[in-house]
N, CA and C atoms as a LAMMPS dump frame, in Angstrom:
ITEM: TIMESTEP
0
ITEM: NUMBER OF ATOMS
588
ITEM: BOX BOUNDS ff ff ff
-5.0000000000000000e+02 5.0000000000000000e+02
-5.0000000000000000e+02 5.0000000000000000e+02
-5.0000000000000000e+02 5.0000000000000000e+02
ITEM: ATOMS id mol type element x y z
1 1 1 N 384.088 314.269 -147.255
2 1 2 C 383.654 312.883 -147.411
3 1 3 C 382.209 312.718 -146.985
4 2 1 N 381.817 313.408 -145.895
5 2 2 C 380.427 313.309 -145.434
6 2 3 C 379.463 313.808 -146.494
7 3 1 N 379.855 314.861 -147.208
8 3 2 C 378.984 315.416 -148.254
9 3 3 C 378.761 314.381 -149.351
10 4 1 N 379.816 313.687 -149.752
11 4 2 C 379.698 312.656 -150.794
12 4 3 C 378.74 311.555 -150.338
13 5 1 N 378.903 311.114 -149.072
14 5 2 C 378.017 310.066 -148.559
15 5 3 C 376.578 310.553 -148.494
16 6 1 N 376.391 311.802 -148.089
17 6 2 C 375.048 312.372 -147.994
18 6 3 C 374.39 312.415 -149.366
19 7 1 N 375.153 312.853 -150.384
20 7 2 C 374.614 312.918 -151.746
21 7 3 C 374.271 311.518 -152.24
22 8 1 N 375.153 310.563 -151.996
23 8 2 C 374.908 309.181 -152.433
24 8 3 C 373.671 308.602 -151.742
25 9 1 N 373.542 308.87 -150.446
26 9 2 C 372.396 308.368 -149.697
27 9 3 C 371.101 308.987 -150.198
28 10 1 N 371.114 310.282 -150.473
29 10 2 C 369.916 310.962 -151
30 10 3 C 369.534 310.405 -152.368
31 11 1 N 370.515 310.2 -153.228
32 11 2 C 370.243 309.656 -154.566
33 11 3 C 369.648 308.252 -154.456
34 12 1 N 370.181 307.451 -153.553
35 12 2 C 369.651 306.097 -153.355
36 12 3 C 368.204 306.159 -152.856
37 13 1 N 367.923 307.069 -151.913
38 13 2 C 366.569 307.195 -151.36
39 13 3 C 365.575 307.597 -152.438
40 14 1 N 365.957 308.533 -153.293
41 14 2 C 365.066 308.958 -154.378
42 14 3 C 364.831 307.807 -155.346
43 15 1 N 365.908 307.121 -155.735
44 15 2 C 365.773 305.992 -156.667
45 15 3 C 364.908 304.901 -156.064
46 16 1 N 365.069 304.639 -154.778
47 16 2 C 364.267 303.606 -154.122
48 16 3 C 362.794 303.978 -154.097
49 17 1 N 362.493 305.247 -153.8
50 17 2 C 361.087 305.648 -153.733
51 17 3 C 360.448 305.616 -155.103
52 18 1 N 361.185 305.995 -156.151
53 18 2 C 360.632 305.943 -157.506
54 18 3 C 360.364 304.506 -157.916
55 19 1 N 361.317 303.608 -157.636
56 19 2 C 361.121 302.216 -158.039
57 19 3 C 360.042 301.54 -157.201
58 20 1 N 359.767 302.06 -155.991
59 20 2 C 358.758 301.453 -155.127
60 20 3 C 357.335 301.866 -155.513
61 21 1 N 357.207 302.926 -156.307
62 21 2 C 355.881 303.363 -156.71
63 21 3 C 355.257 302.334 -157.643
64 22 1 N 353.954 302.114 -157.445
65 22 2 C 353.263 301.162 -158.297
66 22 3 C 353.069 301.75 -159.689
67 23 1 N 353.136 300.902 -160.701
68 23 2 C 352.829 301.42 -162.035
69 23 3 C 351.352 301.79 -162.094
70 24 1 N 351.022 302.72 -162.941
71 24 2 C 349.615 303.115 -163.087
72 24 3 C 349.135 302.657 -164.464
73 25 1 N 347.948 302.152 -164.573
74 25 2 C 347.005 301.92 -163.485
75 25 3 C 347.311 300.628 -162.726
76 26 1 N 347.008 300.645 -161.445
77 26 2 C 347.141 299.463 -160.59
78 26 3 C 345.766 299.185 -159.986
79 27 1 N 345.472 297.901 -159.796
80 27 2 C 344.152 297.497 -159.314
81 27 3 C 344.268 296.59 -158.099
82 28 1 N 343.265 296.65 -157.25
83 28 2 C 343.201 295.738 -156.112
84 28 3 C 342.744 294.371 -156.617
85 29 1 N 342.761 293.377 -155.735
86 29 2 C 342.324 292.029 -156.121
87 29 3 C 340.833 291.998 -156.449
88 30 1 N 340.08 293 -155.996
89 30 2 C 338.639 293.058 -156.295
90 30 3 C 338.333 293.943 -157.499
91 31 1 N 339.385 294.423 -158.192
92 31 2 C 339.18 295.201 -159.411
93 31 3 C 339.025 296.69 -159.215
94 32 1 N 339.267 297.18 -157.998
95 32 2 C 339.205 298.622 -157.786
96 32 3 C 340.51 299.273 -158.25
97 33 1 N 340.389 300.472 -158.788
98 33 2 C 341.56 301.231 -159.216
99 33 3 C 342.233 301.838 -157.987
100 34 1 N 343.535 301.626 -157.864
101 34 2 C 344.299 302.176 -156.751
102 34 3 C 344.634 303.634 -157.072
103 35 1 N 344.344 304.52 -156.114
104 35 2 C 344.641 305.945 -156.315
105 35 3 C 346.155 306.143 -156.277
106 36 1 N 346.734 306.639 -157.372
107 36 2 C 348.185 306.85 -157.387
108 36 3 C 348.555 308.056 -156.535
109 37 1 N 349.526 307.89 -155.686
110 37 2 C 349.939 308.98 -154.811
111 37 3 C 350.914 309.926 -155.496
112 38 1 N 351.511 309.476 -156.593
113 38 2 C 352.549 310.261 -157.261
114 38 3 C 352.062 310.947 -158.531
115 39 1 N 350.751 311.078 -158.71
116 39 2 C 350.241 311.588 -159.989
117 39 3 C 350.745 313.001 -160.305
118 40 1 N 351.101 313.767 -159.296
119 40 2 C 351.576 315.127 -159.573
120 40 3 C 352.982 315.114 -160.205
121 41 1 N 353.631 313.955 -160.257
122 41 2 C 354.905 313.849 -160.969
123 41 3 C 354.692 313.367 -162.409
124 42 1 N 353.437 313.105 -162.777
125 42 2 C 353.125 312.729 -164.156
126 42 3 C 353.195 313.974 -165.034
127 43 1 N 352.825 313.81 -166.298
128 43 2 C 352.82 314.942 -167.224
129 43 3 C 351.54 315.752 -167.017
130 44 1 N 351.717 317.047 -166.794
131 44 2 C 350.599 317.976 -166.65
132 44 3 C 350.178 318.396 -168.053
133 45 1 N 348.904 318.15 -168.41
134 45 2 C 348.486 318.46 -169.781
135 45 3 C 347.618 319.704 -169.898
136 46 1 N 346.895 320.075 -168.844
137 46 2 C 346.089 321.287 -168.943
138 46 3 C 345.503 321.661 -167.597
139 47 1 N 344.997 322.885 -167.542
140 47 2 C 344.223 323.349 -166.404
141 47 3 C 343.054 324.16 -166.947
142 48 1 N 341.887 323.961 -166.359
143 48 2 C 340.713 324.747 -166.72
144 48 3 C 340.192 325.436 -165.475
145 49 1 N 339.436 326.498 -165.658
146 49 2 C 338.881 327.234 -164.528
147 49 3 C 337.379 327.359 -164.709
148 50 1 N 336.624 326.769 -163.779
149 50 2 C 335.171 326.898 -163.788
150 50 3 C 334.478 326.182 -164.935
151 51 1 N 335.08 325.108 -165.453
152 51 2 C 334.492 324.406 -166.594
153 51 3 C 333.278 323.586 -166.167
154 52 1 N 332.214 323.662 -166.96
155 52 2 C 331.022 322.846 -166.764
156 52 3 C 330.588 322.336 -168.127
157 53 1 N 329.846 321.239 -168.125
158 53 2 C 329.418 320.633 -169.385
159 53 3 C 327.91 320.445 -169.377
160 54 1 N 327.327 320.546 -170.556
161 54 2 C 325.889 320.302 -170.675
162 54 3 C 325.091 321.3 -169.864
163 55 1 N 324.044 320.821 -169.187
164 55 2 C 323.188 321.738 -168.44
165 55 3 C 323.792 322.185 -167.113
166 56 1 N 324.913 321.6 -166.717
167 56 2 C 325.509 321.954 -165.425
168 56 3 C 325.947 323.406 -165.43
169 57 1 N 325.674 324.075 -164.346
170 57 2 C 326.075 325.473 -164.177
171 57 3 C 326.752 325.607 -162.813
172 58 1 N 327.709 326.532 -162.697
173 58 2 C 328.318 326.727 -161.374
174 58 3 C 327.283 327.256 -160.391
175 59 1 N 327.414 326.862 -159.142
176 59 2 C 326.485 327.313 -158.106
177 59 3 C 326.645 328.816 -157.89
178 60 1 N 325.533 329.501 -157.69
179 60 2 C 325.566 330.939 -157.456
180 60 3 C 326.421 331.28 -156.239
181 61 1 N 327.275 332.267 -156.398
182 61 2 C 328.091 332.73 -155.288
183 61 3 C 329.296 331.865 -154.966
184 62 1 N 329.443 330.74 -155.654
185 62 2 C 330.579 329.851 -155.4
186 62 3 C 331.716 330.18 -156.361
187 63 1 N 332.95 330.256 -155.862
188 63 2 C 334.066 330.5 -156.784
189 63 3 C 334.251 329.283 -157.691
190 64 1 N 334.771 329.502 -158.889
191 64 2 C 334.99 328.378 -159.803
192 64 3 C 336.09 327.461 -159.281
193 65 1 N 336.087 326.235 -159.772
194 65 2 C 337.156 325.288 -159.434
195 65 3 C 338.186 325.254 -160.554
196 66 1 N 339.43 325.025 -160.184
197 66 2 C 340.458 324.705 -161.166
198 66 3 C 340.417 323.206 -161.394
199 67 1 N 340.489 322.782 -162.647
200 67 2 C 340.644 321.378 -163.01
201 67 3 C 342.056 321.208 -163.556
202 68 1 N 342.849 320.377 -162.911
203 68 2 C 344.2 320.064 -163.385
204 68 3 C 344.209 318.635 -163.899
205 69 1 N 344.76 318.438 -165.097
206 69 2 C 344.761 317.114 -165.716
207 69 3 C 346.187 316.616 -165.867
208 70 1 N 346.421 315.398 -165.388
209 70 2 C 347.72 314.74 -165.462
210 70 3 C 347.55 313.397 -166.174
211 71 1 N 348.57 312.974 -166.916
212 71 2 C 348.547 311.67 -167.58
213 71 3 C 349.903 311.004 -167.362
214 72 1 N 349.889 309.67 -167.338
215 72 2 C 351.139 308.943 -167.144
216 72 3 C 352.139 309.281 -168.263
217 73 1 N 353.394 309.302 -167.902
218 73 2 C 354.43 309.698 -168.866
219 73 3 C 354.483 308.753 -170.072
220 74 1 N 354.349 307.447 -169.851
221 74 2 C 354.39 306.5 -170.971
222 74 3 C 353.27 306.776 -171.966
223 75 1 N 352.07 307.051 -171.448
224 75 2 C 350.94 307.337 -172.331
225 75 3 C 351.166 308.639 -173.096
226 76 1 N 351.673 309.638 -172.401
227 76 2 C 351.96 310.923 -173.044
228 76 3 C 352.963 310.75 -174.185
229 77 1 N 354.047 310.035 -173.915
230 77 2 C 355.065 309.823 -174.952
231 77 3 C 354.502 309.055 -176.134
232 78 1 N 353.657 308.068 -175.858
233 78 2 C 353.029 307.309 -176.947
234 78 3 C 352.125 308.215 -177.771
235 79 1 N 351.397 309.105 -177.113
236 79 2 C 350.521 310.023 -177.839
237 79 3 C 351.336 310.956 -178.738
238 80 1 N 352.467 311.426 -178.256
239 80 2 C 353.314 312.285 -179.084
240 80 3 C 353.763 311.571 -180.356
241 81 1 N 353.989 310.261 -180.265
242 81 2 C 354.44 309.482 -181.422
243 81 3 C 353.303 309.166 -182.381
244 82 1 N 352.102 308.858 -181.843
245 82 2 C 351.046 308.315 -182.691
246 82 3 C 349.774 309.163 -182.775
247 83 1 N 349.565 310.048 -181.801
248 83 2 C 348.318 310.808 -181.761
249 83 3 C 347.161 310.023 -181.187
250 84 1 N 347.457 308.856 -180.599
251 84 2 C 346.432 308.032 -179.955
252 84 3 C 346.933 307.595 -178.585
253 85 1 N 345.986 307.182 -177.744
254 85 2 C 346.328 306.747 -176.387
255 85 3 C 346.507 305.241 -176.358
256 86 1 N 347.616 304.761 -175.822
257 86 2 C 347.829 303.312 -175.747
258 86 3 C 346.973 302.691 -174.652
259 87 1 N 346.804 301.387 -174.729
260 87 2 C 346.132 300.666 -173.657
261 87 3 C 346.904 300.893 -172.366
262 88 1 N 346.215 300.984 -171.254
263 88 2 C 346.738 301.251 -169.92
264 88 3 C 347.008 302.746 -169.688
265 89 1 N 346.512 303.61 -170.563
266 89 2 C 346.59 305.054 -170.303
267 89 3 C 345.779 305.37 -169.06
268 90 1 N 346.305 306.267 -168.231
269 90 2 C 345.571 306.716 -167.054
270 90 3 C 345.7 308.224 -166.904
271 91 1 N 344.56 308.865 -166.726
272 91 2 C 344.483 310.296 -166.452
273 91 3 C 344.014 310.506 -165.016
274 92 1 N 344.483 311.568 -164.403
275 92 2 C 343.942 312.05 -163.128
276 92 3 C 343.415 313.459 -163.36
277 93 1 N 342.194 313.7 -162.901
278 93 2 C 341.6 315.035 -162.89
279 93 3 C 341.536 315.472 -161.437
280 94 1 N 342.259 316.538 -161.138
281 94 2 C 342.324 317.057 -159.776
282 94 3 C 341.553 318.374 -159.733
283 95 1 N 340.528 318.451 -158.887
284 95 2 C 339.781 319.689 -158.721
285 95 3 C 340.292 320.445 -157.506
286 96 1 N 340.618 321.724 -157.691
287 96 2 C 341.114 322.559 -156.592
288 96 3 C 340.294 323.835 -156.489
289 97 1 N 340.114 324.294 -155.269
290 97 2 C 339.409 325.558 -155.045
291 97 3 C 340.174 326.703 -155.704
292 98 1 N 339.426 327.667 -156.237
293 98 2 C 340.027 328.904 -156.735
294 98 3 C 339.961 329.922 -155.607
295 99 1 N 341.081 330.535 -155.317
296 99 2 C 341.138 331.492 -154.217
297 99 3 C 341.577 332.857 -154.737
298 100 1 N 341.032 333.909 -154.134
299 100 2 C 341.373 335.275 -154.509
300 100 3 C 342.072 335.956 -153.34
301 101 1 N 342.839 336.99 -153.661
302 101 2 C 343.499 337.824 -152.65
303 101 3 C 344.412 337.044 -151.708
304 102 1 N 345.074 336.034 -152.218
305 102 2 C 346.02 335.262 -151.411
306 102 3 C 347.378 335.953 -151.461
307 103 1 N 347.981 336.122 -150.319
308 103 2 C 349.314 336.712 -150.205
309 103 3 C 349.338 338.076 -150.894
310 104 1 N 350.225 338.269 -151.856
311 104 2 C 350.357 339.563 -152.512
312 104 3 C 349.447 339.715 -153.725
313 105 1 N 348.644 338.683 -154.043
314 105 2 C 347.767 338.719 -155.214
315 105 3 C 346.609 339.694 -154.992
316 106 1 N 346.45 340.655 -155.896
317 106 2 C 345.372 341.634 -155.806
318 106 3 C 344.299 341.44 -156.866
319 107 1 N 344.462 340.449 -157.746
320 107 2 C 343.478 340.207 -158.792
321 107 3 C 343.619 338.796 -159.301
322 108 1 N 342.58 338.293 -159.917
323 108 2 C 342.63 336.944 -160.445
324 108 3 C 342.52 335.897 -159.347
325 109 1 N 342.817 334.661 -159.714
326 109 2 C 342.692 333.541 -158.788
327 109 3 C 343.961 332.71 -158.779
328 110 1 N 344.193 332.062 -157.653
329 110 2 C 345.254 331.079 -157.52
330 110 3 C 344.628 329.775 -157.034
331 111 1 N 345.364 328.684 -157.13
332 111 2 C 344.802 327.395 -156.738
333 111 3 C 344.923 327.184 -155.232
334 112 1 N 343.875 326.574 -154.677
335 112 2 C 343.836 326.276 -153.254
336 112 3 C 343.781 324.786 -153.001
337 113 1 N 342.999 324.404 -152.004
338 113 2 C 342.915 323.005 -151.575
339 113 3 C 342.273 322.104 -152.621
340 114 1 N 342.676 320.84 -152.601
341 114 2 C 342.058 319.814 -153.446
342 114 3 C 340.66 319.524 -152.899
343 115 1 N 339.676 319.473 -153.797
344 115 2 C 338.312 319.129 -153.382
345 115 3 C 337.835 317.816 -154
346 116 1 N 338.483 317.362 -155.071
347 116 2 C 338.077 316.105 -155.711
348 116 3 C 339.221 315.538 -156.54
349 117 1 N 339.273 314.218 -156.619
350 117 2 C 340.232 313.519 -157.47
351 117 3 C 339.459 312.47 -158.25
352 118 1 N 339.577 312.534 -159.574
353 118 2 C 338.897 311.583 -160.452
354 118 3 C 339.917 310.975 -161.406
355 119 1 N 339.527 309.897 -162.053
356 119 2 C 340.452 309.224 -162.967
357 119 3 C 339.711 308.677 -164.177
358 120 1 N 340.468 308.523 -165.263
359 120 2 C 339.995 307.827 -166.457
360 120 3 C 341.082 306.831 -166.837
361 121 1 N 340.662 305.622 -167.198
362 121 2 C 341.61 304.559 -167.545
363 121 3 C 341.171 303.904 -168.845
364 122 1 N 342.138 303.696 -169.727
365 122 2 C 341.885 302.936 -170.947
366 122 3 C 342.454 301.535 -170.741
367 123 1 N 341.566 300.556 -170.802
368 123 2 C 341.979 299.164 -170.626
369 123 3 C 340.953 298.31 -171.359
370 124 1 N 341.25 297.96 -172.596
371 124 2 C 340.269 297.263 -173.447
372 124 3 C 339.89 295.886 -172.918
373 125 1 N 340.823 295.206 -172.271
374 125 2 C 340.517 293.881 -171.74
375 125 3 C 339.615 293.988 -170.511
376 126 1 N 339.943 294.903 -169.61
377 126 2 C 339.182 295.061 -168.373
378 126 3 C 337.835 295.718 -168.618
379 127 1 N 337.765 296.624 -169.601
380 127 2 C 336.524 297.363 -169.906
381 127 3 C 336.203 297.211 -171.388
382 128 1 N 335.768 296.015 -171.801
383 128 2 C 335.565 295.749 -173.222
384 128 3 C 334.433 296.569 -173.843
385 129 1 N 333.567 297.125 -173.029
386 129 2 C 332.443 297.9 -173.539
387 129 3 C 332.862 299.355 -173.755
388 130 1 N 333.74 299.594 -174.711
389 130 2 C 334.203 300.944 -174.997
390 130 3 C 335.66 301.178 -174.652
391 131 1 N 336.232 300.34 -173.791
392 131 2 C 337.658 300.421 -173.493
393 131 3 C 338.066 301.421 -172.43
394 132 1 N 337.153 302.305 -172.008
395 132 2 C 337.474 303.327 -171.014
396 132 3 C 336.568 303.181 -169.805
397 133 1 N 337.098 303.555 -168.636
398 133 2 C 336.287 303.598 -167.416
399 133 3 C 336.656 304.854 -166.641
400 134 1 N 335.699 305.322 -165.841
401 134 2 C 335.853 306.563 -165.081
402 134 3 C 335.649 306.281 -163.597
403 135 1 N 336.395 307.013 -162.774
404 135 2 C 336.431 306.734 -161.336
405 135 3 C 336.416 308.049 -160.572
406 136 1 N 335.883 308.006 -159.363
407 136 2 C 336.009 309.146 -158.464
408 136 3 C 336.501 308.644 -157.115
409 137 1 N 337.502 309.332 -156.59
410 137 2 C 338.086 308.949 -155.305
411 137 3 C 337.513 309.764 -154.153
412 138 1 N 336.49 310.541 -154.419
413 138 2 C 335.833 311.278 -153.346
414 138 3 C 336.483 312.61 -153.055
415 139 1 N 336.394 313.041 -151.811
416 139 2 C 336.782 314.375 -151.374
417 139 3 C 338.259 314.664 -151.395
418 140 1 N 338.671 315.677 -150.63
419 140 2 C 340.033 316.19 -150.706
420 140 3 C 341.129 315.158 -150.459
421 141 1 N 340.927 314.28 -149.519
422 141 2 C 341.946 313.273 -149.247
423 141 3 C 341.812 312.099 -150.203
424 142 1 N 340.63 311.866 -150.701
425 142 2 C 340.4 310.79 -151.644
426 142 3 C 340.497 309.426 -150.997
427 143 1 N 339.756 308.482 -151.515
428 143 2 C 339.864 307.11 -151.045
429 143 3 C 341.127 306.475 -151.599
430 144 1 N 341.496 305.334 -151.046
431 144 2 C 342.682 304.628 -151.527
432 144 3 C 342.428 303.897 -152.833
433 145 1 N 341.155 303.537 -153.08
434 145 2 C 340.802 302.809 -154.289
435 145 3 C 339.351 303.108 -154.629
436 146 1 N 338.997 302.923 -155.897
437 146 2 C 337.633 303.212 -156.34
438 146 3 C 337.203 302.221 -157.404
439 147 1 N 335.921 301.891 -157.378
440 147 2 C 335.325 301.061 -158.425
441 147 3 C 334.959 301.95 -159.607
442 148 1 N 334.889 301.387 -160.807
443 148 2 C 334.49 302.218 -161.946
444 148 3 C 333.054 302.705 -161.765
445 149 1 N 332.788 303.901 -162.251
446 149 2 C 331.425 304.4 -162.248
447 149 3 C 330.572 303.501 -163.134
448 150 1 N 329.297 303.41 -162.826
449 150 2 C 328.383 302.583 -163.621
450 150 3 C 328.352 303.076 -165.067
451 151 1 N 328.131 302.149 -165.995
452 151 2 C 328.061 302.507 -167.423
453 151 3 C 327.011 303.565 -167.706
454 152 1 N 326.054 303.725 -166.81
455 152 2 C 324.983 304.704 -166.999
456 152 3 C 325.391 306.11 -166.552
457 153 1 N 326.559 306.275 -165.938
458 153 2 C 327.015 307.603 -165.505
459 153 3 C 327.157 308.504 -166.731
460 154 1 N 326.824 309.763 -166.57
461 154 2 C 326.787 310.704 -167.702
462 154 3 C 328.148 310.904 -168.356
463 155 1 N 329.24 310.67 -167.619
464 155 2 C 330.561 310.909 -168.206
465 155 3 C 330.828 309.995 -169.41
466 156 1 N 330.298 308.775 -169.403
467 156 2 C 330.53 307.864 -170.533
468 156 3 C 329.942 308.433 -171.818
469 157 1 N 328.679 308.836 -171.769
470 157 2 C 328.018 309.376 -172.965
471 157 3 C 328.655 310.695 -173.387
472 158 1 N 328.999 311.543 -172.419
473 158 2 C 329.59 312.839 -172.739
474 158 3 C 330.938 312.676 -173.428
475 159 1 N 331.799 311.822 -172.881
476 159 2 C 333.106 311.592 -173.498
477 159 3 C 332.949 310.948 -174.868
478 160 1 N 332.067 309.983 -174.975
479 160 2 C 331.854 309.28 -176.236
480 160 3 C 331.376 310.229 -177.335
481 161 1 N 330.527 311.157 -176.972
482 161 2 C 329.922 312.062 -177.958
483 161 3 C 330.785 313.283 -178.266
484 162 1 N 331.515 313.813 -177.276
485 162 2 C 332.132 315.128 -177.425
486 162 3 C 333.655 315.167 -177.451
487 163 1 N 334.307 314.053 -177.166
488 163 2 C 335.773 314.045 -177.113
489 163 3 C 336.367 314.14 -178.514
490 164 1 N 337.458 314.875 -178.637
491 164 2 C 338.088 315.065 -179.947
492 164 3 C 338.914 313.863 -180.374
493 165 1 N 339.553 313.186 -179.43
494 165 2 C 340.385 312.017 -179.745
495 165 3 C 339.981 310.897 -178.804
496 166 1 N 339.501 309.803 -179.397
497 166 2 C 338.986 308.683 -178.614
498 166 3 C 337.982 309.236 -177.595
499 167 1 N 338.136 308.852 -176.347
500 167 2 C 337.222 309.317 -175.299
501 167 3 C 337.837 310.429 -174.46
502 168 1 N 338.764 311.182 -175.016
503 168 2 C 339.466 312.199 -174.236
504 168 3 C 339.264 313.584 -174.841
505 169 1 N 339.159 314.56 -173.949
506 169 2 C 338.922 315.945 -174.357
507 169 3 C 340.231 316.631 -174.744
508 170 1 N 340.9 316.065 -175.737
509 170 2 C 342.164 316.603 -176.21
510 170 3 C 341.981 318.031 -176.738
511 171 1 N 340.744 318.394 -177.097
512 171 2 C 340.502 319.762 -177.552
513 171 3 C 340.824 320.793 -176.477
514 172 1 N 340.915 320.366 -175.214
515 172 2 C 341.265 321.268 -174.12
516 172 3 C 342.747 321.188 -173.746
517 173 1 N 343.505 320.368 -174.473
518 173 2 C 344.94 320.207 -174.216
519 173 3 C 345.676 320.782 -175.433
520 174 1 N 345.94 322.081 -175.487
521 174 2 C 346.408 322.717 -176.725
522 174 3 C 347.6 322.044 -177.395
523 175 1 N 348.598 321.674 -176.631
524 175 2 C 349.782 321.057 -177.234
525 175 3 C 349.441 319.715 -177.87
526 176 1 N 348.632 318.904 -177.177
527 176 2 C 348.286 317.588 -177.695
528 176 3 C 347.261 317.674 -178.817
529 177 1 N 346.422 318.703 -178.802
530 177 2 C 345.471 318.885 -179.907
531 177 3 C 346.233 319.143 -181.204
532 178 1 N 347.325 319.91 -181.13
533 178 2 C 348.168 320.121 -182.307
534 178 3 C 348.775 318.806 -182.785
535 179 1 N 349.197 317.954 -181.857
536 179 2 C 349.745 316.644 -182.224
537 179 3 C 348.677 315.824 -182.941
538 180 1 N 347.475 315.78 -182.384
539 180 2 C 346.38 315.01 -182.999
540 180 3 C 346.059 315.539 -184.392
541 181 1 N 346.093 316.848 -184.55
542 181 2 C 345.833 317.441 -185.868
543 181 3 C 346.909 316.998 -186.852
544 182 1 N 348.182 317.039 -186.434
545 182 2 C 349.287 316.638 -187.31
546 182 3 C 349.229 315.151 -187.659
547 183 1 N 348.816 314.324 -186.696
548 183 2 C 348.768 312.874 -186.915
549 183 3 C 347.465 312.433 -187.571
550 184 1 N 346.495 313.331 -187.67
551 184 2 C 345.21 312.986 -188.3
552 184 3 C 344.342 312.085 -187.443
553 185 1 N 344.424 312.233 -186.112
554 185 2 C 343.676 311.328 -185.239
555 185 3 C 342.463 311.984 -184.574
556 186 1 N 342.158 313.226 -184.95
557 186 2 C 340.936 313.85 -184.429
558 186 3 C 339.752 313.122 -185.053
559 187 1 N 338.748 312.813 -184.247
560 187 2 C 337.594 312.079 -184.753
561 187 3 C 336.962 312.829 -185.918
562 188 1 N 336.598 312.119 -186.985
563 188 2 C 336.007 312.798 -188.149
564 188 3 C 334.697 313.514 -187.808
565 189 1 N 333.972 313.019 -186.798
566 189 2 C 332.696 313.648 -186.439
567 189 3 C 332.836 314.675 -185.329
568 190 1 N 334.082 314.993 -184.937
569 190 2 C 334.277 315.998 -183.895
570 190 3 C 333.86 317.361 -184.424
571 191 1 N 333.007 318.024 -183.695
572 191 2 C 332.521 319.355 -184.081
573 191 3 C 332.81 320.327 -182.934
574 192 1 N 333.764 321.249 -183.106
575 192 2 C 334.105 322.149 -182.013
576 192 3 C 332.97 323.094 -181.626
577 193 1 N 331.961 323.223 -182.476
578 193 2 C 330.832 324.109 -182.186
579 193 3 C 329.688 323.413 -181.471
580 194 1 N 329.704 322.067 -181.459
581 194 2 C 328.594 321.32 -180.859
582 194 3 C 328.616 321.463 -179.336
583 195 1 N 327.48 321.756 -178.792
584 195 2 C 327.31 321.839 -177.342
585 195 3 C 326.436 320.665 -176.906
586 196 1 N 326.787 320.03 -175.786
587 196 2 C 325.976 318.895 -175.337
588 196 3 C 324.588 319.339 -174.896
């Protein structure tokens, strides 16, 4: 009988914590984006190692970073159906240190500590000038909330010019790039050979 009660109590606790999580994206009363604490339970869409864009180059002697990209489940499911991102889509980009020779690993890299957390949000009403906004929550622990980066930040122009679907780098998400190809939603001016 105790086992049954324990299982029931655990199930209730899990259900309560899931229902208590705020929907993403969530904003403060001053318009800052609230950093979601549960983003690692979202859909994982890709990981990159040592990626840089434009003139940016990795620092000499520094190991590359892993970039892990997560998107809300509702947005992911909508993309599978239509090949486009619905309003209120939210992505998290998590940067983690690349580590070598950890435990029994004798080659290659594994992921280490978080060094940065960033976000992208599609909200046409809140961001009428293009519909997307970009955020950074700072270092490893990240802030609790962040204001959108200024429209002059380089990420706006880079995403606008180089993204395969809307303002998102779906070209780096192999499974979703196939969906976009099937749905015909890859931008007509997308050029996989163009370098910023």
